C-alpha positions, 0 to 999 in steps of 0.5 A: 499499499502508499504505492500507484502501481498503475492501478486505477482507483475503485470508485466506491459502490453501495452508498448508503445514508442513516438518519440516526439523530437530529444532528448525525448521519452515517455513511454506508459503502461497500468496502473497495475490491482491491488495495485503498489505504483510505477512506474520505468522507465529505460533509457539504452544505447546499448552502452557502455558509449555514455551517461549517464543512465536514472532512474526516478520513478513514481507515482502509477498514472500515465501511461506515462512519458517522457524523456528528455535530452537523446542524439540524433541518441541514441539507449537506452533500456527501461524498465518499472516495478512497484513496491508493497512494497519492491518487484519488478514485471517483467519489461517490456522492448523495443528498442527505437533509439532517432531522428537524429538532422539536422544542427545548426545554418545556415547561409551564410557565404559569397556570389559572384554574382555565389556563396553561401559559407553556414556553420552550426554547425554538429549534436550531432547525427552520420550522414552518409550525408548531404544534401544540396538542393534547386531551381536553376533560370532555377526551377530544384531542386539542391541536393548535398550530403555531408560528415557527417565531413563537418561543410559548403560547397560551391553553384557554378554556380548561377545566379547572382541577384536570391533568393535563399532558400537552405535548408539542412537534415542531413541522416543516412541510412532510418532516416532524420532530420528535414530541416534547411533551410536559403534564400539569394541573390546572389550577394545583399550583403555580407550576401545575405541576403534580409534586410541587407545592405551593398556596393553594389554588382557588377553589373550584370544582374538582375533576376525579377519575371514581368520585362524584361531588368530591368535597376539599376542605381548607388546607393548609400551608404545607400540605397541597392537594388531596386527590383521587386518579382513578383505579390502577389494573387491580381495583385499588385507589390512587391517591396523591397529593401535593407536599412543600418538600423536605417537611415531613419525615411521614405522612399518615393516610386514612379511609373511612366509611361510615357505614363501612368496617373500619378504617382504613389506614398507612405510614409511608415516607415524606419523600412519598407522593401518591398511595393505592388503597382499597375501594370502597364498596360501588355507590358508598360515600368515602373519607379520605384524610391525610396528617403530615408529621414534620421530624418531631413534630406534632401532625399537621391539620388534615387535607379531606377528600369525600366521594362516593364510589362510581357505581359504575366502577364494579369491574377491578380497573375500570374507569368511569372515565378515559382510560389514560397511560402511565409509564412507558419502560426499555428492558431485557435489552440485546444487540439487536431487539428490546423490550416495552413495556407501559401501564394504563393505570385507568380503562381500556384502549383497543390498541397501541401503536409505537413508533420510531425511526430505524437508521434510514430515519424513516418512521417504523410503525407497531400495532399493539393490541389493546390488552396486551401491555408489553412488545418486543421491538426487533432487527435495532442496529448494534448502539444505535439509541432510537426514541419510541412513541407509544398512543393508547387508541378507542375507537379513532381517538388517540391519548397520549404519548408516552416517551422513551429512548434507549441505547441498543447494546453494542455486539459483545463478545460471547458471556463474560460466565462463559469460561475461555477455553483453549483450541488445539496447539499443532 
């Protein structure tokens, strides 16, 4: 190697482009049939001055290269050519546009009982619009288009005391960014986030799954709101509350059914903000009370929640309200597959859809039956990071999304549990 022996330097063949992330593109090619010393890869923006060009040289053993640090939503002319000695082969060339990035640092700026003010950082890519979506209190999907120069928006006509999951994406032509999501509760605190605390919200009706005509008592400053968010798959009530952080050593939660046998009591750590309690019989009034106990101090005044169990909830796991997605997690990763698991704390879905982008940047859709709570995703690339988006469907109505990210394990040697073994010596 290193000398030009008069043979023509081979031309690159089989060039392929794969969009890995908003700023990363993988270039692959078929190894040259003859000897070469190296390959050169160039990324040149088609818009002059938009971003600097990139040039990299890789050894002759390479057949792929990941170019990082590219600008999102930018078109590049990519060339690959082989080098032998001082001679270059004819380049192979393709045009590729990096994925557009979505809004960053999505947050709730302000809350009232009927509004949510959102803020975000605009993406690097030039976009045509932002799309803000959420499910209304009457289970209707609301979709709002926001001008591309905006860095926030105000959602109005919301229902007091309802938890909303708001998703924001950026769009340019047919390209859609990965979604950014935030969960917010109207009227529960200035930030509207369940688990944060401050002064209690203005009084008003509270929408609560599995209860009728809730009555909220005056609340002390240290404790915020006590709510019931429906039932889990086993039929237990999911109780949540807000409290000042680093204030209480533990909480005392008590459920009393006036017409029932006795009270149910639990003691929970001071950093916990939710609990599952046995449900009262359908149609039965019940009362929940919560005390916070500071270190070495007296229990706080209680916050009280009173409700009546819906008669429609006789079957465990059934909810009178719309179904709700819980959490999406990734387990059992290998070098080419993983297992996605998700929860449905309330209600039932007819079906689910999992979306992700393959190594070519093409959207992939995996349909899942409604009773299932997991799915195996296969044919993934070793060492690559994926983002998975899950939606739940009831009829034609879409709920969600839930988002999870995971990096596929690289190709590895046999398990460390397998001891090394010598072969034969001749």
